[in-house]
Structures are given as structure tokens and as C-alpha cells.
C-alpha positions in Angstrom: -9.9 -2.1 2.6 -7.4 -1.0 5.3 -5.8 2.4 5.6 -3.0 2.6 8.2 -2.6 6.2 9.4 -0.6 8.2 11.8 -0.9 12.0 11.9 -2.5 12.2 8.5 -5.3 14.6 9.2 -4.3 16.7 6.1 -5.0 13.9 3.6 -6.9 11.0 5.2 -10.4 12.3 4.4 -9.6 12.6 0.7 -8.2 9.0 0.7 -11.1 7.6 2.5 -13.4 9.3 -0.1 -11.3 7.6 -2.9 -11.5 4.3 -1.0 -15.2 4.4 -0.6 -15.5 5.2 -4.4 -13.7 2.0 -5.3 -16.3 -0.5 -6.5 -14.5 -3.4 -4.9 -14.5 -1.9 -1.4 -17.0 -3.6 1.0 -15.6 -1.9 4.1 -13.2 1.0 4.5 -11.3 0.7 7.8 -8.8 3.4 8.9 -6.4 2.2 11.6 -5.3 5.3 13.5 -1.9 4.3 14.7 -1.5 6.6 17.8 -2.1 9.9 16.1 -1.8 13.1 18.0 -3.8 15.1 15.4 -7.4 14.9 14.1 -6.7 11.9 11.9 -9.4 9.7 13.5 -12.0 12.5 13.4 -11.3 13.3 9.8 -11.5 9.7 8.8 -14.8 9.2 10.5 -16.3 12.3 9.0 -15.3 11.0 5.6 -17.2 7.8 6.2 -14.6 5.3 7.4 -14.8 2.9 10.2 -12.0 3.9 12.6 -9.9 1.6 14.8 -7.6 3.4 17.2 -4.3 1.9 18.4 -2.8 3.8 21.3 0.1 3.9 21.7 0.9 3.3 18.0 4.2 3.4 16.2 4.2 0.6 13.6 2.7 0.7 10.2 2.9 -3.1 10.0 1.1 -3.7 13.2 -1.6 -1.1 12.2 -2.1 -3.1 9.0 -2.3 -6.3 11.0 -5.0 -4.8 13.3 -7.0 -3.8 10.2 -6.7 -7.3 8.8 -7.8 -8.8 12.1 -10.8 -6.5 12.2 -11.9 -7.7 8.7 -13.3 -11.0 7.5 -12.4 -10.3 3.8 -10.5 -12.9 1.8 -8.6 -10.2 0.0 -7.3 -6.9 1.5 -6.7 -3.7 -0.4 -4.2 -1.6 1.5 -4.1 2.2 0.9 -1.8 4.7 2.5 -3.5 7.7 4.1 -0.9 10.2 2.8 -1.7 9.9 -0.9 -2.5 13.0 -3.0 -4.5 12.8 -6.2 -5.9 9.3 -5.5 -9.4 8.4 -6.8 -11.7 5.5 -6.8 -10.9 4.9 -10.4 -7.2 4.5 -9.6 -8.1 1.8 -7.0 -10.5 0.1 -9.4 -7.6 -0.2 -11.8 -5.2 -1.5 -9.1 -7.7 -4.2 -8.2 -8.6 -5.2 -11.8 -5.7 -7.7 -12.4 -6.3 -9.4 -9.1 -10.1 -9.6 -9.6 -9.6 -11.1 -13.0 -7.2 -13.7 -11.7 -4.2 -12.4 -13.5 -2.1 -11.7 -10.4 -1.7 -12.8 -6.9 -0.7 -9.3 -5.9 -1.6 -6.1 -7.7 0.2 -2.9 -6.9 -0.4 0.8 -7.7 2.7 2.9 -7.9 3.2 6.7 -7.7 3.6 8.7 -10.9 7.2 9.8 -11.2 6.8 10.8 -14.8 7.9 9.1 -18.0 11.6 9.5 -17.2 11.5 7.4 -14.0 8.3 5.2 -14.1 9.9 2.5 -16.2 12.7 2.2 -13.7 10.8 2.2 -10.4 8.2 -0.3 -11.7 10.9 -2.9 -12.2 12.2 -2.6 -8.7 10.5 -4.6 -5.9 7.8 -2.0 -5.2 7.3 -0.5 -1.8 4.0 1.2 -2.6 1.3 0.9 0.1 -1.4 0.7 -2.5 -1.8 -3.0 -3.1 -4.3 -5.8 -3.0 -3.3 -9.2 -1.7 -5.1 -12.4 -0.6 -5.6 -12.5 3.1 -3.3 -15.5 3.4 -0.4 -13.6 2.0 -0.5 -11.1 4.8 -1.1 -13.8 7.4 2.0 -15.7 6.0 4.3 -12.9 7.2 5.6 -14.1 10.6 4.7 -11.9 13.6 8.4 -11.1 14.3 8.6 -9.7 10.7 5.7 -7.3 11.2 8.1 -4.3 11.5 7.2 -0.8 10.5 7.8 0.3 6.9 9.4 -3.1 6.0 6.0 -4.7 5.7 5.8 -4.1 1.9 9.1 -5.9 1.4 7.8 -8.8 3.5 4.6 -9.0 1.4 6.7 -9.0 -1.7 8.8 -11.8 -0.2 5.9 -14.0 0.4 4.5 -13.6 -3.1 7.8 -13.9 -4.9 9.1 -16.9 -2.9 5.8 -18.7 -3.8 6.6 -17.9 -7.5 3.3 -16.0 -7.9 2.5 -13.3 -10.4 2.6 -9.6 -9.6 1.1 -6.8 -11.6 2.3 -3.2 -11.2 0.7 -0.1 -12.7 1.3 3.6 -12.4 -1.5 5.6 -10.8 -1.5 8.6 -13.1 -1.2 11.9 -11.2 -0.9 10.2 -7.8 1.8 11.3 -5.4 2.1 11.4 -1.6 3.0 13.9 1.2 6.7 13.4 1.9 8.2 13.1 5.3 9.8 16.5 4.7 6.4 18.1 4.1 5.1 16.5 7.3 8.0 17.0 9.7 10.2 19.7 8.2 13.3 19.4 6.1 15.8 18.2 8.7 13.5 15.8 10.6 11.9 14.6 7.3 15.3 13.7 5.9 16.3 11.9 9.0 13.1 9.8 9.0 13.6 9.1 5.3 17.1 7.9 5.9 16.0 5.7 8.8 13.3 4.1 6.6 15.7 3.3 3.7 18.3 2.0 6.2 15.7 -0.4 7.6 14.8 -1.6 4.1 18.4 -2.1 3.0 19.2 -4.0 6.2 16.7 -6.7 5.1 19.0 -8.0 2.3 21.6 -10.7 2.8 24.3 -10.8 4.1 22.9 -8.5 6.8 19.3 -9.5 6.6 17.4 -12.6 5.6 15.9 -11.8 2.2 17.7 -13.5 -0.6 18.8 -11.6 -3.8 17.2 -14.3 -5.9 13.9 -13.3 -4.5 14.2 -10.3 -6.8 14.7 -12.6 -9.7 11.4 -14.4 -8.8 9.8 -11.0 -8.7 10.9 -10.1 -12.2 10.0 -13.5 -13.5 6.4 -13.1 -12.4 6.0 -9.3 -13.1 3.6 -7.7 -15.5 3.7 -3.9 -16.0 0.4 -2.4 -17.2 -0.5 1.0 -18.5 -1.3 4.0 -16.3 -4.4 4.0 -14.3 -7.1 5.2 -14.5 -8.4 4.6 -18.0 -11.5 6.6 -18.9 -13.6 3.5 -19.8 -12.3 1.3 -17.0 -15.3 1.8 -14.6 -17.8 0.6 -17.2 -15.7 -2.4 -18.2 -15.4 -4.0 -14.8 -18.3 -6.1 -13.5 -19.3 -5.4 -9.9 -18.7 -8.4 -7.7 
């Protein structure tokens, strides 16, 4: 399991605890992407293996460093800024992949009944996802660029016409950029992130619109996670 993290001392320990509680986690590796706070120390105290990149500055390259440090054939990625995340949520995210029902299984933040049905049908950008190692390694090095990595993982899976499962992680949210950096700077960072994502689409970028069609064709939306009885129903590998 790989958690890329930069300046997430506030939440990283709780997310490491959730990751270690996931029954499918063999190793929990936090990649500290050039933090200037106590992210690495908090992650280590919570029981993670910590790999430090200095200087940092790229979520995609932090994830790549985590994959390179692991010998696992499947990687569960978890963002270090989640709130409310538990091991049961991660068990539920892994379940469709473990059972062979999806090549990529994704957990999505809980936006409430009004919005969940909408966001689950959009190509998800959530960092909580399990993919085969080959999917990550199929992303060319020149496309390992910051926040766009989730889009690139979607692209590999969709263009291969493989199945994706998405499920809402009940009660899970994340610390926004506004909470981390203040209102003005947080809004600027959010704008820059979405600008980078939109720029990937043709005619400006290189991702075809029909890739979204492939995504919808292979999509299964499952009920909220976690279910109370889920832990007892999944066999330990």
C-alpha cells in the first residue's frame, strides 16, 4: 500500500492507522514528498515505512517511488489527507478487485445522496484505488505529472476495455487545499489542479473523449462502504 504525502502531518497518522487495519495490506509505505512539516515523523510513529523524496513536488513521482520500493503485484493507493477513513473502507474498496470483478477498484468521497450518483459516473479522480502493478507501470514516464496521475491510470484501464468498480466510502472526506493553505492560496491551487486536468482532453491534450465511453461501458457502481458484515465475509489472502 502506498500513501503519497506532502505536508500532511495533521492527517497522515490516522490514514496510516486505517491502512494498517486493511486486511489486504502487506506493507504500508508513506512516500514523504519533500514535506516541511512533521509528516514523516507522524507516519513513522503510526507504524508506516517511510520513504523521503527531497526535493519533492510531484504526487505522481511520489507514487512511482512507492511502487518502485514495493514488490507487490497489486498496489492500493491512499491519499494522506483523508478524514474519516477506516480499514473497513479500504477492505471494501479492495473487495471487487480481490474477487476478480474489476481491474481497478476505487473508493470515492461521500458527497451525500444529492451528488454521489453524479460524481460516481464521472471518470473518478479519487486517490483511493487498487490497481494491478502493470497498470501503473503502463503509464509512460513523461505522463507521470502531478495530480493528473489518476486520469492517466483511468486512461490505461479504460483504453484496455477493462472493468472499473466505484463505491462511495461512507463518511469519508478530505482536507481541502483551502483548509491547508488558506482561502486565497487554496483556491489558486485548486484552480491550477483543475486546469491541469482539463488540459489533458483533446483537442488540447491527448486523452480521447471516447475513453470516457469506455469507462462507462465497464463501470459498476456498488453500495456505500463499509458494510457492517463486510470484514467477516472476506477471506484473508
